[in-house]
C-alpha positions as CSV (number, residue, x, y, z in Angstrom):
1,X,87.9,102.2,90.8
2,X,88.0,104.3,94.0
3,X,87.1,107.8,94.4
4,X,89.2,108.0,97.5
5,X,90.8,111.5,98.4
6,X,94.1,110.8,100.2
7,X,97.1,113.1,101.8
8,X,100.3,111.0,101.7
9,X,103.7,111.7,103.4
10,X,107.2,110.4,104.0
11,X,109.3,111.1,107.1
12,X,110.6,114.6,106.6
13,X,114.6,113.8,106.2
14,X,117.0,116.4,108.2
15,X,118.5,119.0,106.4
16,X,122.0,118.9,107.5
17,X,123.2,116.4,104.7
18,X,122.2,114.6,101.7
19,X,119.7,111.7,101.6
20,X,121.1,108.4,102.4
21,X,119.6,104.8,101.2
22,X,117.4,104.2,103.7
23,X,115.6,107.6,102.8
24,X,115.6,106.6,99.1
25,X,113.9,103.1,100.2
26,X,110.9,104.8,102.6
27,X,110.3,107.2,99.5
28,X,110.6,104.4,96.9
29,X,108.3,102.2,98.8
30,X,105.6,105.2,99.6
31,X,105.7,105.9,95.7
32,X,105.1,102.3,94.7
33,X,102.0,102.4,96.9
34,X,100.5,106.3,96.0
35,X,101.3,105.0,92.3
36,X,99.2,102.0,92.7
37,X,96.6,104.3,94.6
38,X,96.4,106.5,91.3
39,X,96.1,103.7,89.3
40,X,92.7,102.9,91.1
41,X,91.4,106.2,90.7
42,X,92.4,107.7,94.1
43,X,92.9,111.7,93.9
44,X,96.6,111.8,95.5
45,X,98.2,114.7,96.9
46,X,101.9,112.9,97.9
47,X,103.9,115.9,100.1
48,X,107.0,116.1,101.0
49,X,109.6,118.0,102.6
50,X,113.0,118.8,104.7
51,X,113.2,119.3,108.5
52,X,115.0,122.5,108.5
53,X,115.4,123.1,112.2
54,X,117.3,122.5,115.5
55,X,120.6,122.2,117.3
56,X,122.7,119.9,114.4
57,X,121.8,122.5,112.1
58,X,123.1,125.4,113.7
59,X,126.6,123.8,115.0
60,X,127.0,122.2,111.3
61,X,126.4,125.7,109.4
62,X,128.4,127.5,112.3
63,X,131.4,125.1,111.9
64,X,131.3,125.9,107.8
65,X,131.1,129.7,108.5
66,X,127.6,130.0,107.0
67,X,124.4,130.7,108.1
68,X,121.6,128.3,109.1
69,X,119.2,129.3,106.3
70,X,122.4,129.0,103.6
71,X,123.2,125.6,105.0
72,X,119.2,124.2,104.1
73,X,119.3,126.2,100.6
74,X,122.0,124.3,99.8
75,X,121.1,120.8,101.3
76,X,117.9,121.5,99.1
77,X,119.1,122.5,96.0
78,X,120.5,118.9,96.1
79,X,116.8,117.1,96.6
80,X,116.0,117.6,92.9
81,X,118.4,115.4,91.9
82,X,117.5,112.1,93.7
83,X,113.6,113.0,93.7
84,X,113.8,113.0,90.0
85,X,116.4,110.5,89.5
86,X,114.5,107.7,91.1
87,X,111.0,108.8,89.4
88,X,109.9,109.7,93.1
89,X,106.3,111.4,91.8
90,X,105.9,114.1,94.8
91,X,103.6,116.8,94.3
92,X,105.3,119.2,96.5
93,X,108.5,119.4,98.3
94,X,108.8,122.3,100.8
95,X,110.9,123.1,104.1
96,X,109.9,123.2,107.9
97,X,111.9,126.5,107.9
98,X,108.8,128.3,105.8
99,X,106.1,130.9,106.8
100,X,103.5,128.3,106.2
101,X,104.9,126.0,109.1
102,X,105.7,129.5,111.9
103,X,102.0,130.1,110.9
104,X,100.6,126.3,111.5
105,X,103.2,125.7,114.6
106,X,101.9,128.8,116.4
107,X,98.6,128.0,115.7
108,X,98.7,124.2,116.9
109,X,100.5,125.8,120.6
110,X,97.8,128.3,120.6
111,X,95.4,126.0,120.6
112,X,96.6,123.2,123.0
113,X,97.4,125.8,125.3
114,X,93.9,126.8,125.6
115,X,92.9,123.4,125.6
116,X,95.0,123.2,129.0
117,X,97.6,120.9,127.9
118,X,100.6,123.4,127.9
119,X,102.5,124.2,130.8
120,X,105.5,125.3,132.3
121,X,108.3,123.5,134.7
122,X,111.6,123.8,135.7
123,X,114.1,121.2,134.3
124,X,117.5,120.1,135.1
125,X,119.3,119.5,131.9
126,X,123.0,118.9,130.7
127,X,125.0,122.1,129.8
128,X,128.2,121.6,127.9
129,X,130.8,123.3,130.5
130,X,133.4,124.1,126.9
131,X,130.4,124.7,124.4
132,X,128.6,127.0,126.8
133,X,125.1,125.6,125.8
134,X,122.4,123.2,126.9
135,X,122.7,120.6,124.9
136,X,120.0,118.8,123.1
137,X,119.4,115.2,123.3
138,X,121.4,114.1,120.2
139,X,124.4,115.8,121.2
140,X,124.9,113.5,124.7
141,X,125.5,109.9,124.5
142,X,126.4,107.4,127.0
143,X,125.4,104.0,128.3
144,X,121.9,103.1,127.9
145,X,119.8,102.5,131.8
146,X,117.9,99.6,130.4
147,X,120.4,97.0,128.3
148,X,123.9,98.8,128.9
149,X,124.6,99.0,125.2
150,X,127.0,101.9,124.8
151,X,127.3,104.9,122.7
152,X,123.5,105.1,123.3
153,X,121.8,108.9,122.4
154,X,120.0,110.8,125.5
155,X,116.7,110.2,124.1
156,X,116.0,106.5,123.2
157,X,118.2,103.6,122.8
158,X,118.8,101.9,119.4
159,X,119.3,98.7,120.6
160,X,116.6,98.1,123.1
161,X,114.1,100.8,122.2
162,X,113.7,102.0,125.5
163,X,113.1,105.9,125.9
164,X,114.3,107.8,128.8
165,X,116.1,110.9,129.6
166,X,119.2,112.0,129.0
167,X,120.2,112.4,132.4
168,X,119.3,108.9,133.0
169,X,122.1,108.1,130.8
170,X,125.2,106.2,132.4
171,X,128.4,107.8,132.0
172,X,127.0,110.6,129.7
173,X,129.3,113.0,127.6
174,X,129.0,115.8,125.2
175,X,129.6,114.8,121.3
176,X,130.4,118.3,120.8
177,X,133.4,118.7,123.2
178,X,133.6,115.4,125.2
179,X,133.2,116.7,128.0
180,X,131.4,115.7,130.7
181,X,127.9,117.5,130.9
182,X,127.1,119.2,134.3
183,X,123.3,119.7,135.0
184,X,121.7,123.5,135.2
185,X,118.3,124.2,135.7
186,X,115.9,126.1,132.9
187,X,112.3,126.6,132.5
188,X,110.6,124.2,129.9
189,X,107.6,124.1,128.3
190,X,105.5,120.9,128.2
191,X,102.5,119.1,126.5
192,X,100.5,117.0,128.9
193,X,100.4,114.0,127.2
194,X,99.5,112.6,130.2
195,X,96.6,114.2,130.3
196,X,93.4,111.7,131.1
197,X,91.9,112.9,127.8
198,X,95.0,112.6,125.7
199,X,95.5,109.1,127.3
200,X,91.5,108.1,126.3
201,X,92.0,109.6,123.2
202,X,95.0,108.0,122.0
203,X,93.7,104.2,123.1
204,X,90.5,104.9,121.1
205,X,93.2,105.8,118.0
206,X,94.8,102.9,118.3
207,X,92.2,100.5,118.8
208,X,90.6,101.0,115.3
209,X,91.4,98.2,113.2
210,X,93.5,98.8,110.2
211,X,95.2,101.9,111.1
212,X,98.8,100.3,112.5
213,X,100.3,97.2,112.3
214,X,99.9,95.1,114.8
215,X,103.4,95.0,116.1
216,X,103.3,99.0,116.3
217,X,99.9,98.7,118.0
218,X,101.4,96.8,120.6
219,X,104.8,98.9,120.7
220,X,102.5,101.9,120.8
221,X,100.2,100.8,124.1
222,X,103.3,99.7,125.9
223,X,104.2,103.2,126.1
224,X,101.0,104.5,126.7
225,X,100.2,101.9,129.3
226,X,103.4,101.6,131.0
227,X,104.1,101.7,134.8
228,X,107.0,102.7,136.9
229,X,109.7,104.3,135.1
230,X,108.0,103.1,131.8
231,X,105.0,105.3,132.7
232,X,104.0,107.9,129.8
233,X,105.5,111.2,130.3
234,X,105.0,114.8,129.1
235,X,106.9,116.1,126.2
236,X,108.9,118.9,126.6
237,X,108.4,121.2,123.7
238,X,110.9,123.9,124.3
239,X,114.5,124.4,123.6
240,X,116.7,127.3,125.3
241,X,119.0,129.9,122.8
242,X,121.0,129.4,121.3
243,X,118.9,127.4,118.7
244,X,118.0,127.3,115.5
245,X,114.1,126.8,115.3
246,X,110.7,128.8,115.7
247,X,110.8,131.3,118.9
248,X,108.2,130.4,121.4
249,X,105.5,133.9,121.8
250,X,105.8,135.5,124.9
251,X,109.0,133.4,126.3
252,X,112.0,135.3,125.2
253,X,115.2,132.9,124.6
254,X,113.0,129.9,124.1
255,X,112.0,127.9,120.8
256,X,109.9,125.0,120.1
257,X,111.6,122.2,119.7
258,X,112.2,120.6,116.3
259,X,109.9,117.6,117.0
260,X,107.0,119.7,118.0
261,X,107.0,121.8,114.3
262,X,108.6,119.1,112.3
263,X,105.3,116.6,111.6
264,X,103.6,119.9,111.6
265,X,106.0,120.5,108.5
266,X,103.4,118.0,106.3
267,X,101.0,120.1,107.2
268,X,103.4,122.9,106.1
269,X,104.1,121.6,102.8
270,X,100.4,120.4,102.2
271,X,99.5,124.2,102.3
272,X,102.1,125.5,100.3
273,X,101.1,123.1,97.3
274,X,97.9,124.5,97.7
275,X,98.8,128.4,97.6
276,X,101.3,127.8,95.0
277,X,98.1,126.7,92.8
278,X,99.9,123.0,92.3
279,X,96.8,121.3,93.7
280,X,94.4,123.0,91.5
281,X,96.4,122.0,89.0
282,X,96.0,118.5,90.4
283,X,92.1,118.4,90.0
284,X,91.7,119.9,93.8
285,X,89.3,122.9,93.6
286,X,89.1,123.5,97.8
287,X,91.1,125.6,99.5
288,X,93.4,124.1,102.1
289,X,91.6,125.0,105.1
290,X,88.5,123.3,103.4
291,X,90.4,120.6,102.1
292,X,92.3,119.6,105.2
293,X,88.9,119.8,107.3
294,X,87.2,117.3,104.9
295,X,85.7,114.0,106.7
296,X,86.6,112.2,103.4
297,X,90.4,113.2,103.2
298,X,92.7,110.4,104.3
299,X,95.9,111.3,106.1
300,X,98.5,108.6,105.6
301,X,102.0,108.3,107.1
302,X,105.0,106.4,106.2
303,X,107.7,106.4,108.3
304,X,110.9,104.5,109.9
305,X,110.5,102.5,113.2
306,X,112.7,104.7,114.9
307,X,110.4,107.6,115.2
308,X,106.8,105.3,116.1
309,X,107.0,107.1,119.4
310,X,106.6,110.5,118.0
311,X,103.5,109.4,115.2
312,X,101.5,107.4,117.5
313,X,101.6,109.3,120.5
314,X,102.6,112.8,120.2
315,X,101.2,113.6,116.8
316,X,97.8,112.3,117.0
317,X,97.1,113.7,120.3
318,X,98.7,117.1,119.1
319,X,96.3,117.4,116.1
320,X,93.4,116.3,117.9
321,X,93.7,118.6,120.6
322,X,94.2,121.3,118.1
323,X,91.4,120.8,116.7
324,X,92.5,119.1,113.7
325,X,92.3,116.2,111.5
326,X,93.9,113.1,112.9
327,X,96.4,110.2,110.7
328,X,94.1,107.5,109.3
329,X,96.9,105.3,108.9
330,X,100.8,105.0,109.5
331,X,102.6,102.5,107.7
332,X,105.9,101.8,109.7
333,X,109.2,100.2,107.9
334,X,112.3,98.6,109.4
335,X,115.8,99.7,109.2
336,X,118.6,98.8,106.7
337,X,121.4,97.2,108.2
338,X,125.1,97.1,108.1
339,X,127.0,94.8,109.7
340,X,124.3,94.0,112.1
341,X,123.4,97.3,113.1
342,X,121.4,99.9,112.1
343,X,122.7,102.1,109.1
344,X,123.1,105.3,110.3
345,X,124.4,109.0,108.8
346,X,125.0,110.3,112.1
347,X,127.1,106.9,112.8
348,X,129.2,107.3,109.1
349,X,127.9,103.8,108.0
350,X,125.2,105.7,105.5
351,X,125.4,104.8,102.0
352,X,125.1,107.6,99.3
353,X,122.0,106.8,96.9
354,X,123.5,109.3,94.6
355,X,126.6,107.1,93.6
356,X,124.2,105.0,92.3
357,X,122.9,107.4,89.9
358,X,126.3,108.6,88.9
359,X,127.5,105.2,88.0
360,X,124.3,105.3,85.6
361,X,122.3,102.4,87.1
362,X,119.0,102.3,86.3
363,X,117.0,103.6,88.6
364,X,114.1,100.8,87.8
365,X,116.6,98.0,89.2
366,X,116.8,99.6,92.6
367,X,113.1,100.5,92.6
368,X,112.2,96.8,91.7
369,X,114.5,95.2,94.4
C-alpha cells in the first residue's frame, strides 16, 4: 500500500455542447487509473471542470438569443448524466466561469508581470469586416502553410501538427461569414515564453525521466528548440472585446485569452472542492493553499495529443514563474478516428455517448473496451 497524495485532472471540455465519445474515452482512461491508485492506498483528489470562456460560447449564445451564462449553465446541467452514467468517480466538477478562477487567473497574471514576463506589443490580426470583430484563431480557416492541407484552423494544423499564426494561412476565410478577413492592428499582451529563464526551466522539466511519454518529450523539445520559422514564440494571452472571458486589469476592452484561464481552471475546481468541504469529507484536513503548495502532492494531468503544446510548454512555465506547483506528470492519448481523420465535434463527426446510455447499454462494456 502506498501513501501517495494525488491531484488528478482531465482536459476541460468546452462548455458549448455535450460530451462526445473522445471526452468519455479520456475520462474513463483516467478514472480506471485513479481507481487503481485508490486501491493501492493513495489519497486521490480527482478534479474536473467545464472550460466556459471564449468567442465560440459568446457567438453560440448570441445565435440562440441567450446570454453566455445561460448557455454554460444549461450545458453544466447535462454533465451529471454522463458522469454518473459511465461511473466516473470525480471528486469535484466545476467551471472556469467562477469566482475562484477569476481570483486565481488574476493572481497568476500579476505574478508573471512581476517576474518581467508580460509585455505589450501591437499585433496585426484578422478582422471580419462583416461581423465587425477580431477573429479568434478557431474562426479562421485556410490552407496549412506547411503541408498544404485544406480547411485547417488558424492556430495549428491537425494533419502535420505545425503551430503557426493565423496570418500564415494560405487563402484564409472567416468561418462566421465566409468573408475574406482583413488585417487590423491592436495592442496585445504577451507571456514571454522565449525568455532564457523559461527555456532553461522547460529544458530541465522535460528531461525528468517518467514525467512524459518519450514521444511527447521529443515533440515538446522540437517546439522548444525550434529554429527559423519554427522558433519558439511568445504567447499572446489577450483578446479584444467583444469577448466572453475574464477582463485584464487596467486594460479596458481586453480579456484573457481562454487558454490562459482554462488550465488555471484545474486549480479553481480544486479550490472550490476544498472550500465546499468535499476535500475534508475525503480525508484532507489542510486548507487549499497549504495542500497545493505541499511538496509531496503530485499533480497529474490526462490530456489528448492536440493540446500537448499548451500543457508541456505554457502551463508548466506559467506555474513555475507564478510561484506555484508544477505538473509531475502529463499523460497523453491519441485521437479516435473516423474515416482516417480525427473525430471532431466542430466538424460534425463526433459521436454522442449519451445515445449509448439512452439505449440502455451497460456502461461497464464501454469501460472495458
